[in-house]
C-alpha positions as CSV (number, residue, x, y, z in Angstrom):
1,M,-69.0,-25.0,79.8
2,A,-67.5,-24.8,83.3
3,T,-63.9,-25.1,82.0
4,K,-64.3,-21.8,80.1
5,D,-65.2,-19.9,83.3
6,P,-62.1,-17.8,84.3
7,T,-63.1,-18.2,88.0
8,Y,-62.9,-22.0,87.6
9,L,-59.5,-21.8,86.0
10,F,-58.1,-19.7,88.8
11,S,-59.3,-22.3,91.3
12,K,-58.0,-25.2,89.1
13,V,-54.5,-23.7,88.9
14,K,-54.3,-23.2,92.7
15,K,-54.9,-26.9,93.2
16,A,-52.7,-28.1,90.4
17,R,-50.1,-30.6,91.7
18,I,-47.3,-29.8,89.3
19,F,-47.6,-26.0,89.5
20,N,-47.7,-26.2,93.3
21,N,-44.6,-28.3,93.4
22,I,-42.7,-25.7,91.3
23,R,-44.1,-22.8,93.3
24,S,-43.1,-24.4,96.5
25,L,-39.6,-25.5,95.5
26,Y,-38.7,-22.1,94.1
27,Q,-40.9,-20.0,96.5
28,L,-42.6,-18.2,93.7
29,D,-45.4,-17.1,96.1
30,K,-42.8,-14.9,97.8
31,K,-41.0,-13.6,94.6
32,T,-41.8,-11.0,92.0
33,V,-42.5,-13.0,88.8
34,L,-42.9,-11.8,85.2
35,D,-45.6,-14.1,83.8
36,V,-45.2,-14.0,80.0
37,G,-48.3,-15.0,78.1
38,C,-50.3,-14.8,81.3
39,S,-53.8,-15.2,79.8
40,E,-56.3,-13.9,82.5
41,G,-53.6,-14.4,85.2
42,H,-54.4,-17.8,86.6
43,Y,-50.7,-18.4,87.5
44,L,-50.0,-14.7,88.1
45,A,-52.5,-14.7,91.0
46,C,-50.3,-17.3,92.8
47,F,-47.0,-15.3,92.6
48,G,-45.6,-12.8,95.1
49,P,-46.5,-9.1,95.4
50,G,-45.2,-7.0,92.6
51,S,-45.5,-9.7,90.0
52,L,-46.6,-8.7,86.4
53,G,-48.4,-10.4,83.6
54,L,-48.0,-9.8,79.9
55,T,-50.5,-10.7,77.2
56,I,-51.5,-9.4,73.7
57,I,-55.2,-10.0,74.2
58,D,-57.2,-7.0,75.5
59,E,-59.9,-9.2,77.0
60,H,-57.3,-11.1,79.1
61,V,-56.0,-7.7,80.4
62,E,-59.5,-6.7,81.5
63,L,-60.4,-10.0,83.2
64,G,-57.1,-10.1,85.0
65,R,-57.3,-6.6,86.3
66,A,-60.9,-7.4,87.5
67,H,-59.1,-9.9,89.8
68,G,-56.8,-7.2,91.1
69,L,-53.8,-8.3,89.0
70,E,-51.3,-6.2,87.2
71,I,-51.4,-7.2,83.6
72,R,-50.2,-5.2,80.6
73,N,-50.8,-5.6,76.9
74,Q,-47.3,-6.0,75.6
75,N,-45.7,-8.2,73.0
76,V,-42.3,-9.6,74.1
77,E,-41.4,-10.2,70.4
78,D,-41.8,-6.5,69.6
79,P,-38.3,-5.1,68.8
80,N,-39.1,-2.1,71.1
81,F,-40.2,-4.2,74.0
82,S,-38.9,-3.0,77.4
83,L,-40.0,-3.0,81.0
84,D,-39.6,-0.5,83.8
85,R,-38.3,-3.0,86.4
86,K,-36.7,-6.3,86.9
87,F,-38.0,-9.5,88.5
88,D,-36.9,-12.5,90.6
89,A,-38.2,-14.9,88.1
90,V,-39.7,-15.2,84.6
91,W,-42.5,-17.7,84.2
92,A,-43.5,-18.7,80.6
93,N,-45.8,-21.8,80.4
94,N,-47.4,-23.0,77.2
95,F,-45.9,-20.0,75.4
96,F,-42.5,-20.9,73.9
97,E,-43.9,-23.3,71.3
98,H,-46.0,-20.4,69.9
99,M,-43.2,-17.9,69.3
100,E,-41.9,-16.6,66.0
101,S,-38.4,-16.2,67.5
102,P,-37.8,-18.4,70.5
103,H,-34.0,-17.7,70.6
104,L,-34.5,-13.9,70.7
105,F,-37.0,-14.4,73.5
106,L,-34.4,-16.3,75.6
107,V,-31.9,-13.6,75.0
108,R,-34.3,-10.8,75.9
109,M,-35.5,-12.3,79.1
110,K,-32.1,-12.0,80.7
111,Q,-32.7,-8.2,80.7
112,C,-35.9,-8.7,82.7
113,L,-34.2,-10.5,85.6
114,K,-32.6,-9.4,88.8
115,P,-29.2,-10.9,89.7
116,D,-29.6,-14.6,90.5
117,G,-33.0,-14.5,88.8
118,L,-34.5,-17.7,87.3
119,L,-36.3,-18.5,84.1
120,I,-39.0,-21.2,84.4
121,L,-40.1,-22.3,80.9
122,G,-42.9,-24.8,80.6
123,V,-43.2,-26.5,77.1
124,P,-45.2,-29.5,75.8
125,V,-42.7,-31.9,74.3
126,L,-42.8,-34.6,71.6
127,P,-42.9,-38.1,73.1
128,Y,-39.8,-40.3,72.7
129,L,-42.0,-43.3,72.3
130,P,-44.1,-42.8,69.2
131,F,-46.9,-45.1,70.2
132,L,-47.8,-42.7,73.0
133,T,-49.3,-40.3,70.5
134,R,-52.3,-42.6,70.3
135,F,-53.3,-41.2,73.7
136,K,-54.6,-37.6,73.8
137,K,-52.5,-36.8,76.9
138,F,-49.4,-37.1,74.8
139,R,-50.4,-35.1,71.8
140,G,-50.2,-31.6,73.4
141,A,-47.1,-30.7,71.4
142,Y,-49.1,-31.2,68.1
143,A,-51.7,-28.5,68.8
144,V,-52.6,-26.7,65.6
145,S,-51.5,-23.3,67.0
146,H,-47.9,-24.5,67.7
147,I,-45.1,-23.6,65.4
148,N,-42.1,-24.9,67.4
149,F,-41.6,-28.5,68.4
150,F,-39.2,-29.9,70.9
151,Y,-38.0,-33.1,72.5
152,R,-36.8,-32.7,76.1
153,K,-33.1,-32.8,74.9
154,S,-33.6,-30.3,72.1
155,L,-35.4,-28.0,74.5
156,I,-32.5,-28.1,76.9
157,E,-30.0,-27.4,74.2
158,T,-32.0,-24.5,72.8
159,V,-32.0,-22.8,76.2
160,R,-28.3,-23.5,76.8
161,Y,-27.3,-22.1,73.4
162,A,-29.0,-18.9,74.2
163,G,-26.7,-18.4,77.2
164,W,-28.5,-20.0,80.1
165,D,-27.3,-22.5,82.7
166,V,-30.0,-25.2,82.9
167,H,-30.5,-26.5,86.5
168,E,-33.5,-28.7,86.0
169,A,-35.6,-30.0,83.1
170,R,-38.5,-32.3,84.2
171,L,-42.2,-32.6,84.7
172,F,-42.2,-31.8,88.5
173,Y,-44.9,-34.3,89.1
174,F,-42.8,-35.3,92.1
175,K,-40.8,-32.9,94.2
176,N,-38.0,-35.5,94.4
177,P,-35.8,-35.1,91.3
178,F,-34.9,-38.8,91.1
179,L,-38.5,-39.9,91.0
180,D,-39.3,-37.3,88.4
181,Y,-36.3,-38.3,86.3
182,C,-37.9,-41.8,85.9
183,M,-40.8,-40.0,84.1
184,N,-38.7,-38.1,81.6
185,L,-39.2,-40.7,78.8
186,I,-43.0,-40.3,79.0
187,A,-43.4,-36.7,80.3
188,P,-45.7,-34.8,78.0
189,H,-44.6,-31.4,79.4
190,I,-41.2,-30.3,80.6
191,Y,-40.3,-27.4,82.8
192,V,-36.8,-26.0,82.3
193,V,-35.4,-24.0,85.2
194,A,-32.4,-21.9,84.2
195,S,-30.3,-18.9,85.2
196,P,-28.3,-16.5,82.9
197,K,-24.8,-17.7,82.2
198,E,-22.2,-15.2,83.4
199,N,-20.2,-13.6,80.6
200,F,-21.9,-15.5,77.9
201,K,-20.6,-15.0,74.4
202,Y,-21.4,-16.7,71.1
203,A,-18.6,-18.6,69.5
204,E,-16.6,-16.6,67.0
205,K,-18.0,-18.6,64.1
206,R,-21.5,-17.7,65.2
207,L,-20.6,-14.0,65.5
208,K,-19.3,-14.0,61.9
209,S,-22.6,-15.3,60.7
210,L,-24.5,-12.6,62.6
211,R,-22.7,-9.6,61.1
212,G,-25.2,-7.4,59.4
213,Y,-28.0,-8.4,61.7
214,S,-28.3,-5.3,63.9
215,T,-30.8,-7.1,66.3
216,Y,-27.9,-9.1,67.5
217,T,-24.7,-7.1,66.9
218,E,-26.0,-4.1,68.7
219,D,-26.6,-6.1,71.8
220,S,-23.4,-6.1,73.8
221,E,-24.8,-8.8,76.1
222,V,-24.7,-11.5,73.5
223,T,-21.8,-10.6,71.3
224,S,-18.1,-10.2,72.0
225,Q,-17.9,-7.1,69.8
226,P,-16.7,-3.9,71.6
């Protein structure tokens, strides 16, 4: 089938209205971007020089490299995950809903960004209006491989409670935020744009509940412990 051809997918992404709106608004074609869950690199090919893609599928690494892209086989949920450089932006589209530990991912991505860096997180969301699930376009959140489910509001709060300032959360079908806002009730996919919150610390009650969990308590960025 034509839609399975990687070359076709590269071409399709370059023409995609929503992606091009986001890329233009945030000048991603001029920035170094960490593309998490990059597949064969369809989005990665549209970012600035020095961008890097991550995947856990060897075939995707090979196909992406054949297109001249820098792609590594690394799992961001590995406790030993680290990178040798920082980026202007992190792009993670159709990835967050698959993760075992979404909150840990949000915390970890701060370490991958330069000062003033941005996180752009694209996630299929549950429709506010239940009858919309009768239409295939609005059932993306229910894919069998998904293990996390969000409404637009719960997605925003999940990002905020991991220490991010959320600047936008919309479909980006229109560049104009007001026009896009009118679509929030029916948008099947939301892109959250956020930056790390300065001096973020969990509430003391939260810190007490985390004692004994070294993954958190050893990370000075997310706790107030000395």
